[in-house]
C-alpha positions as CSV (number, residue, x, y, z in Angstrom):
1,M,-16.3,87.8,9.3
2,T,-13.2,85.4,8.2
3,N,-14.4,83.3,5.6
4,C,-13.3,79.5,6.1
5,V,-13.7,76.3,4.0
6,L,-13.8,72.6,5.7
7,I,-11.7,69.6,4.2
8,G,-12.4,65.7,5.1
9,V,-11.5,62.1,4.3
10,S,-13.9,59.5,4.4
11,T,-12.5,56.3,4.8
12,K,-14.2,52.5,4.8
13,D,-12.8,52.2,8.6
14,D,-14.8,55.3,10.2
15,Y,-17.4,54.7,12.5
16,Y,-19.2,58.1,12.0
17,D,-20.8,59.8,8.8
18,I,-18.4,62.2,7.3
19,E,-21.3,64.9,6.5
20,Y,-22.3,64.7,10.5
21,S,-18.3,65.0,11.2
22,L,-18.2,67.9,9.5
23,D,-21.3,69.2,10.5
24,E,-20.0,69.0,13.8
25,L,-16.9,70.6,13.0
26,K,-18.9,73.3,11.1
27,N,-20.3,73.8,14.9
28,L,-16.9,74.0,16.6
29,I,-15.6,76.6,14.2
30,E,-18.8,79.0,14.1
31,T,-17.8,79.0,18.2
32,L,-14.8,81.4,16.9
33,D,-17.2,83.7,14.7
34,I,-15.2,82.2,11.8
35,N,-17.7,82.0,8.7
36,V,-17.9,78.4,7.4
37,K,-18.2,79.0,3.6
38,E,-17.9,75.6,2.4
39,K,-17.2,71.6,3.2
40,F,-15.4,69.5,1.0
41,Y,-14.4,66.0,1.4
42,Q,-12.8,62.8,-0.5
43,K,-13.1,59.2,0.0
44,L,-9.6,57.1,0.4
45,E,-9.0,54.1,2.0
46,K,-6.7,56.2,4.1
47,P,-5.7,59.9,4.0
48,N,-2.6,60.6,1.8
49,A,0.6,60.7,3.9
50,K,2.1,63.7,1.9
51,T,-0.9,66.1,1.8
52,Y,-4.3,64.7,3.4
53,L,-6.2,64.9,-0.2
54,G,-5.6,63.9,-3.9
55,K,-4.2,66.0,-6.0
56,G,-7.1,66.6,-7.9
57,K,-9.3,67.7,-4.9
58,L,-6.7,70.0,-3.7
59,D,-6.9,72.0,-7.1
60,E,-10.6,72.1,-6.8
61,I,-10.5,73.6,-3.5
62,K,-7.5,76.1,-4.5
63,M,-9.7,77.5,-7.2
64,Y,-12.5,77.6,-4.9
65,I,-10.4,79.6,-2.3
66,L,-9.1,82.2,-4.9
67,V,-12.6,82.6,-6.3
68,N,-14.3,82.9,-2.8
69,D,-12.0,85.0,-0.7
70,I,-10.9,82.3,1.5
71,K,-8.4,82.8,3.8
72,L,-8.6,79.7,6.1
73,V,-8.7,75.9,5.9
74,V,-9.7,74.1,8.6
75,F,-9.1,70.3,8.5
76,N,-11.0,67.5,9.6
77,D,-8.4,65.5,11.6
78,E,-5.3,65.9,12.9
79,L,-2.6,66.6,10.4
80,S,0.8,66.2,11.0
81,P,3.3,69.1,10.6
82,S,4.1,67.9,7.2
83,Q,0.8,67.7,5.7
84,L,0.0,71.3,7.2
85,R,3.1,72.9,5.7
86,N,2.4,71.4,2.5
87,N,-1.5,72.5,2.2
88,Q,-0.3,75.8,3.3
89,D,2.2,76.2,0.1
90,I,-0.3,74.5,-2.0
91,L,-3.6,76.6,-1.1
92,G,-1.8,79.7,-0.1
93,V,-3.6,79.8,3.2
94,E,-3.2,79.6,6.6
95,C,-4.6,75.9,7.2
96,I,-4.9,74.4,10.3
97,D,-6.4,71.2,11.8
98,R,-9.8,70.1,14.0
99,T,-7.5,69.6,17.2
100,Y,-6.3,72.9,17.3
101,I,-9.9,74.6,17.0
102,I,-10.9,72.4,20.1
103,L,-7.4,73.4,21.8
104,K,-8.9,77.1,21.2
105,I,-12.1,76.7,22.4
106,F,-11.0,74.8,25.6
107,E,-8.4,78.1,25.9
108,D,-11.9,80.1,26.1
109,R,-13.7,77.9,28.0
110,C,-11.1,77.1,31.1
111,S,-12.1,79.2,34.1
112,T,-10.3,76.8,37.0
113,S,-6.5,76.7,37.6
114,T,-6.5,73.2,37.1
115,A,-8.6,73.2,34.0
116,K,-6.3,75.8,32.8
117,M,-2.9,73.7,33.7
118,E,-4.3,70.6,31.8
119,L,-5.2,72.7,29.0
120,K,-1.7,73.8,28.9
121,L,0.0,70.4,28.8
122,A,-2.2,69.3,25.9
123,K,-1.6,72.6,23.8
124,D,2.6,71.3,24.7
125,Y,2.3,68.3,23.7
126,Y,0.4,69.5,20.2
127,M,2.9,71.9,19.7
128,L,6.1,70.1,20.2
129,P,6.3,68.1,16.8
130,R,5.2,71.5,15.1
131,C,7.5,74.2,16.7
132,E,9.6,74.8,13.5
133,L,6.4,75.0,11.2
134,L,4.8,77.3,13.9
135,K,7.7,79.7,13.9
136,N,7.7,79.9,10.6
137,E,4.4,81.0,10.1
138,E,4.8,83.2,12.7
139,S,7.5,84.6,10.4
140,R,5.4,84.3,7.5
141,I,2.1,86.1,8.7
142,G,3.7,89.2,11.3
143,G,2.8,87.3,14.6
144,G,0.1,84.6,14.0
145,G,-2.7,83.7,12.0
146,I,-6.3,84.2,12.0
147,V,-6.8,81.8,14.3
148,R,-3.7,82.5,16.4
149,G,-4.1,86.0,16.8
150,K,-0.7,87.2,17.8
151,G,0.8,83.9,17.6
152,E,3.2,82.3,20.3
153,T,6.8,83.8,20.8
154,T,10.0,82.2,19.9
155,K,11.1,80.8,23.3
156,E,7.4,79.7,23.4
157,L,7.8,77.7,20.5
158,D,11.4,76.2,21.6
159,R,11.4,72.6,21.8
160,R,13.3,72.4,25.0
161,H,11.3,75.0,26.7
162,L,8.0,73.0,25.6
163,M,9.6,70.1,27.0
164,Q,10.4,71.5,30.3
165,E,7.1,73.0,30.7
166,I,5.7,69.6,30.3
167,I,7.8,68.0,32.9
168,N,6.8,71.2,35.3
169,I,2.9,70.8,34.5
170,K,3.4,67.1,35.1
171,K,4.6,67.3,38.4
172,K,2.0,69.9,39.6
173,L,-0.8,67.9,38.6
174,T,0.6,64.8,40.4
175,E,0.6,66.5,43.5
176,I,-3.3,67.5,42.2
177,R,-4.2,64.0,41.8
178,K,-2.6,63.0,45.4
179,K,-4.9,65.5,46.9
180,N,-7.8,64.6,44.9
181,K,-7.3,60.6,45.8
182,E,-7.2,61.8,49.4
183,A,-10.4,63.5,49.2
184,V,-11.8,60.5,47.3
185,L,-10.6,57.9,50.3
186,K,-12.0,60.2,53.0
187,R,-15.5,60.3,50.8
188,K,-15.4,56.7,50.9
189,K,-15.0,56.6,54.7
190,K,-18.2,58.7,54.9
191,G,-20.1,56.0,52.7
192,V,-21.7,58.8,50.6
193,P,-21.7,57.5,46.7
194,V,-21.1,59.7,43.7
195,V,-23.1,59.7,41.0
196,A,-21.4,61.2,37.7
197,L,-23.0,63.0,35.0
198,V,-21.5,61.9,31.3
199,G,-22.2,62.8,27.7
200,Y,-21.3,64.1,24.2
201,T,-20.6,67.4,24.7
202,N,-24.1,69.8,24.8
203,A,-26.1,66.7,25.6
204,G,-27.5,68.6,28.2
205,K,-25.4,67.1,31.4
206,S,-25.1,70.7,33.1
207,T,-28.5,71.9,32.7
208,T,-29.8,68.2,34.2
209,M,-27.5,68.7,37.0
210,N,-29.4,72.2,37.6
211,S,-32.5,70.5,37.3
212,I,-32.0,67.9,40.3
213,L,-30.7,70.7,42.2
214,E,-33.6,72.8,42.0
215,Y,-36.1,69.5,42.4
216,T,-33.8,69.0,45.7
217,N,-33.8,72.6,47.2
218,N,-30.1,73.0,46.4
219,S,-29.3,76.5,45.6
220,K,-25.9,76.3,44.2
221,E,-26.1,75.6,40.7
222,V,-23.8,74.8,38.1
223,Y,-23.0,77.2,35.0
224,A,-24.9,76.0,32.0
225,E,-25.5,77.0,28.4
226,D,-26.4,75.7,24.7
227,K,-23.2,75.4,23.5
228,V,-20.0,73.2,22.9
229,F,-18.1,72.6,26.0
230,A,-19.6,74.8,27.9
231,T,-17.9,74.0,30.9
232,L,-14.0,72.2,31.5
233,S,-14.4,71.9,34.8
234,T,-15.6,69.0,37.0
235,T,-18.4,70.5,39.6
236,S,-19.8,68.4,42.5
237,R,-22.7,68.8,44.7
238,K,-24.4,67.3,47.7
239,V,-27.7,66.3,46.9
240,I,-30.7,64.8,49.4
241,Y,-33.2,63.4,47.9
242,D,-35.9,61.3,50.1
243,N,-33.5,61.5,52.9
244,F,-30.8,59.5,50.8
245,E,-27.5,61.7,50.5
246,F,-25.3,61.2,47.5
247,I,-22.5,63.4,45.2
248,L,-23.7,64.9,42.0
249,T,-20.5,65.4,39.7
250,D,-20.9,67.2,36.6
251,T,-18.2,66.5,33.9
252,I,-16.7,67.9,30.7
253,G,-18.3,67.2,27.7
254,F,-17.0,64.4,24.7
255,I,-16.5,64.7,21.4
256,S,-15.1,62.8,18.6
257,K,-11.8,62.5,17.4
258,M,-10.1,63.9,20.4
259,P,-6.4,62.7,20.3
260,P,-5.2,60.5,23.5
261,Y,-2.9,63.1,24.5
262,L,-5.8,65.5,24.8
263,I,-8.0,63.0,27.1
264,N,-4.9,62.1,29.3
265,S,-4.3,66.1,29.7
266,F,-7.7,66.2,31.8
267,Y,-6.8,63.1,33.4
268,S,-7.1,65.4,37.2
269,T,-10.6,66.4,35.8
270,L,-11.9,63.0,34.4
271,E,-10.7,61.3,37.3
272,E,-13.8,62.2,39.0
273,V,-15.6,59.6,36.4
274,K,-13.3,56.7,37.4
275,N,-14.0,57.1,41.3
276,A,-18.0,57.4,40.5
277,N,-20.2,54.8,42.0
278,L,-22.9,55.5,39.5
279,I,-22.8,56.9,35.6
280,I,-25.7,58.9,34.1
281,H,-24.7,58.6,30.3
282,V,-27.2,61.7,29.5
283,V,-27.7,61.3,25.5
284,D,-29.3,64.0,23.1
285,S,-32.3,61.4,21.7
286,S,-33.0,64.7,19.3
287,T,-30.1,63.9,17.2
288,P,-30.1,62.1,14.2
289,Y,-26.2,61.0,15.4
290,I,-27.3,59.9,18.3
291,N,-25.5,55.9,17.7
292,E,-22.2,58.0,16.6
293,Q,-22.3,60.3,19.5
294,V,-23.0,57.1,22.1
295,N,-19.8,55.3,20.3
296,V,-17.9,58.0,21.0
297,V,-18.6,58.4,24.6
298,M,-18.2,54.6,25.6
299,N,-15.3,54.8,23.9
300,T,-13.6,57.4,25.9
301,L,-14.9,55.6,29.4
302,Y,-13.1,52.7,28.1
303,S,-9.9,54.3,27.3
304,I,-9.5,55.9,31.0
305,G,-11.0,52.6,32.9
306,A,-14.0,53.5,33.4
307,S,-16.4,51.0,31.4
308,N,-17.0,49.1,34.1
309,I,-18.9,51.4,36.2
310,P,-22.4,50.8,36.5
311,M,-24.6,52.9,34.1
312,K,-27.8,54.0,33.3
313,F,-28.8,55.8,30.1
314,L,-30.8,58.8,30.0
315,F,-32.2,60.1,26.8
316,N,-32.8,63.8,27.3
317,K,-34.4,65.8,25.1
318,W,-37.2,63.5,24.8
319,D,-39.6,66.2,23.9
320,K,-37.8,66.3,20.4
321,T,-36.9,62.9,20.0
322,I,-37.4,61.4,16.5
323,D,-37.2,58.1,17.5
324,D,-39.6,56.8,20.1
325,N,-38.0,53.1,20.3
326,L,-34.7,54.8,21.8
327,Q,-33.2,52.1,24.0
328,T,-30.0,49.8,25.1
329,R,-29.8,46.2,25.6
330,E,-27.0,46.2,28.3
331,Y,-28.2,49.4,30.2
332,E,-31.1,50.7,32.4
333,F,-32.7,53.7,30.5
334,I,-34.9,56.7,30.7
335,H,-36.5,58.7,29.0
336,Y,-36.2,62.7,30.0
337,S,-36.9,66.5,29.2
338,N,-35.0,69.2,30.9
339,I,-37.9,71.3,29.4
340,N,-40.9,69.8,31.0
341,K,-39.0,67.9,33.7
342,Y,-40.8,64.8,32.0
343,N,-39.5,61.8,34.4
344,L,-37.0,63.3,36.7
345,D,-38.4,61.9,39.7
346,K,-38.0,58.4,38.1
347,L,-34.4,59.3,37.7
348,L,-33.9,60.4,41.3
349,D,-35.6,57.0,42.4
350,S,-33.4,55.1,40.2
351,I,-30.4,56.8,41.7
352,K,-31.8,56.0,45.0
353,N,-32.4,52.3,44.5
354,E,-29.1,51.7,42.6
355,F,-27.6,52.0,46.7
356,V,-30.8,51.8,48.9
357,Y,-32.0,48.4,47.8
358,L,-30.0,44.9,47.7
359,F,-30.6,41.4,46.0
360,N,-29.2,38.5,47.9
361,I,-26.9,36.5,44.9
362,K,-25.3,32.8,44.4
363,L,-23.7,33.6,41.1
364,L,-21.6,31.2,39.3
365,I,-20.2,33.0,36.5
366,P,-17.9,31.8,33.6
367,Y,-14.2,32.3,33.3
368,T,-14.9,33.6,29.5
369,D,-17.1,36.4,31.1
370,G,-14.1,38.6,32.8
371,K,-16.5,41.5,32.4
372,T,-19.3,40.8,34.7
373,I,-16.6,39.1,36.9
374,S,-15.1,42.7,37.2
375,I,-17.9,44.2,38.1
376,I,-18.9,41.9,40.5
377,E,-15.3,42.0,42.2
378,N,-15.7,45.6,42.1
379,K,-19.2,46.3,42.9
380,A,-20.7,43.9,45.1
381,N,-20.9,42.9,48.9
382,I,-18.7,39.7,48.6
383,N,-19.2,36.8,51.4
384,K,-17.8,33.9,49.7
385,K,-15.5,33.5,46.6
386,E,-14.7,29.7,44.9
387,Y,-13.0,28.8,41.9
388,Q,-14.7,26.0,40.5
389,N,-14.0,24.3,37.5
390,N,-16.9,26.0,35.7
391,G,-16.2,29.5,36.5
392,V,-16.2,31.5,39.9
393,Y,-18.7,31.0,42.2
394,Y,-20.1,34.3,44.4
395,E,-21.9,34.6,47.6
396,G,-23.5,38.0,48.7
397,S,-25.5,40.8,47.8
398,I,-25.6,43.3,44.8
399,N,-27.5,46.4,44.0
400,K,-31.1,46.3,42.5
401,D,-30.1,48.1,39.2
402,L,-27.1,45.7,38.4
403,Y,-29.0,42.5,39.2
404,Y,-30.4,42.9,35.7
405,L,-26.5,42.6,34.5
406,V,-26.0,39.0,36.6
407,K,-29.5,37.2,36.9
408,K,-29.0,34.8,34.0
409,Y,-25.7,33.5,36.4
410,D,-28.1,33.8,39.6
411,L,-28.1,29.9,40.1
412,D,-31.5,30.7,42.7
413,N,-33.1,32.0,39.8
414,I,-31.8,29.5,37.6
415,V,-33.5,26.9,39.6
416,N,-36.6,28.7,40.0
């Protein structure tokens, strides 16, 4: 088994713990059957523009590489082509970055034609500025490295070839998105709500979906395994619970340090989240890094335009939780376990109540609270709307489980 070392930089602007981030990278690397011998990191104001790390730290790592038969170095951030080239020259071994590892894992996990197409688009975007580096690497190490295997062909690493391929793939994905939109419109006409499961990779989304399908006597289970990025495709199933019908969708898991172009490449897959009527945010409540993981998911939802969709938190793995006081202020939360199905009925009741029961509202929302105004505009049944001096006035009805978000603006509630 190939030995490698991990290298990271910790800055004052990081919202995650560097030890956690490197542990996560270690888990990613080990799915490729590569052995992590050591982890190095340096605290800097910002990564070095030429070499990522400082000279002294690189000298320390180079000595470790020589003594411990290290064949591969993996950096915890996406490096520029020049940074990769400089580090390979200094350290004398193959150097790759976190983004390449994620793309490699995605390549091993992709199953549907759409996901494969989206992955190819992401790889092309990644390779485009690195063509010359990878060509030289192909020549230097005889057709590919430890992770790259046989390597990319010269034609595949040609910029013009990659740019044309990007154009062709984007055209095909545009057609797929048109068909997806048509399917969404048909579904909306039928009035069947969509509930999307989202969460950090390996939080238990697919297993939760299977628990719901089993509980509601649905035999069409989805693929689930205890590993990162077990599935990269969107899977939907019709669920009928207590005479209430909805579409349950399982989506790709999120992870920290995913570059924007990678997220954008999987637009068709993530579009199911944007079109959902309700999001169930599945959280691994047993991890000590719960805040970091929640922040990554919430930021990703914001980046794809899905932050205003009603959401419930499902604190999964409650049988192994390390904090009995986990909760969120803004959203409803449910403690849950896929092991013993604790609160599964509560979860299903909560989903049903989201769509079945309505509250009549008379709201006066100040103009400064644009987020709540957006929620009302998109999710409430509005019978009357007026622009007043102090804000926007609404009359209508809203889902029970959304009411707590606007309760403070309910004029009837304030009077009482």
